[in-house]
C-alpha positions in Angstrom: 38.5 7.3 6.1 35.3 5.2 6.2 33.0 5.5 9.2 30.4 2.9 9.8 26.9 4.2 10.1 26.4 2.6 13.6 29.3 4.7 14.9 27.6 7.9 13.8 24.0 7.2 14.8 24.5 4.5 17.5 22.6 1.3 17.6 19.0 1.4 16.6 17.0 -0.9 18.9 13.8 -2.7 17.9 11.1 -3.1 20.5 7.6 -4.6 20.2 4.6 -2.4 20.9 4.0 -4.6 24.0 7.5 -4.0 25.3 7.0 -0.2 24.7 3.7 -0.3 26.5 5.3 -2.1 29.5 8.5 -0.1 29.6 7.7 3.3 28.2 9.3 5.3 31.1 12.6 3.4 30.8 12.6 3.7 27.0 11.9 7.4 27.2 15.0 7.8 29.4 17.1 5.9 26.9 15.9 8.2 24.2 16.2 11.4 26.1 19.4 10.9 28.0 21.4 8.5 25.8 20.0 9.6 22.4 19.1 6.1 21.5 16.7 5.4 18.7 14.0 2.8 19.1 11.9 1.3 16.3 8.6 0.1 17.5 7.3 -3.1 15.8 3.9 -4.7 15.6 3.8 -8.3 14.4 7.5 -8.0 13.6 6.9 -5.0 11.2 8.2 -1.5 12.0 5.4 0.9 12.6 6.9 3.9 14.5 10.0 5.2 16.1 11.1 6.9 19.3 13.8 9.6 18.8 14.9 12.5 21.0 13.5 15.9 20.3 16.6 17.2 18.6 16.4 14.4 16.1 12.7 15.0 15.6 13.3 18.7 15.0 15.9 17.9 12.4 13.6 15.4 10.7 10.7 17.9 10.8 12.8 20.7 9.2 14.1 18.4 6.5 10.6 17.3 5.7 9.5 21.0 5.4 12.5 21.7 3.2 11.8 18.7 1.0 8.2 19.9 0.6 9.3 23.4 -0.5 11.8 21.9 -2.9 9.3 19.5 -4.5 6.8 22.3 -4.8 9.4 24.4 -6.5 10.2 21.6 -8.9 6.6 21.0 -9.7 6.2 24.7 -10.6 9.4 24.7 -12.6 8.3 21.7 -14.6 4.6 22.6 -15.0 3.5 21.9 -18.5 6.7 20.0 -19.4 6.5 16.4 -20.7 7.1 14.2 -17.6 9.6 12.0 -19.5 11.6 15.1 -20.5 11.5 16.4 -17.0 12.7 13.0 -15.5 15.5 12.8 -18.1 16.7 16.3 -17.2 16.6 15.6 -13.4 18.4 12.3 -13.9 21.1 14.1 -15.9 21.5 16.7 -13.2 21.8 14.0 -10.5 24.4 12.1 -12.5 26.5 15.3 -12.9 26.2 15.9 -9.1 27.3 12.3 -8.3 30.5 12.8 -10.4 31.6 15.7 -8.3 
């Protein structure tokens, strides 16, 4: 069964910084009560996002875990030729993707 991403995360809305400034209270309600996600743009380019606190906490924890894992990898591969390390990591990722 294939689930489209938008069914899982809902629609991500784009709003300009000016719209956010003018409608912050309404947008906060959309985020807090409807778990909507809003990308804030400036000159058409994404610069920030509004997400509910549960999503923010998940992102924060994932970021912390990523930092720990990359630090562990750096220690494990300290003194190893970068090309050899990249080849080993690529091989491990390829093996995981076959599972």
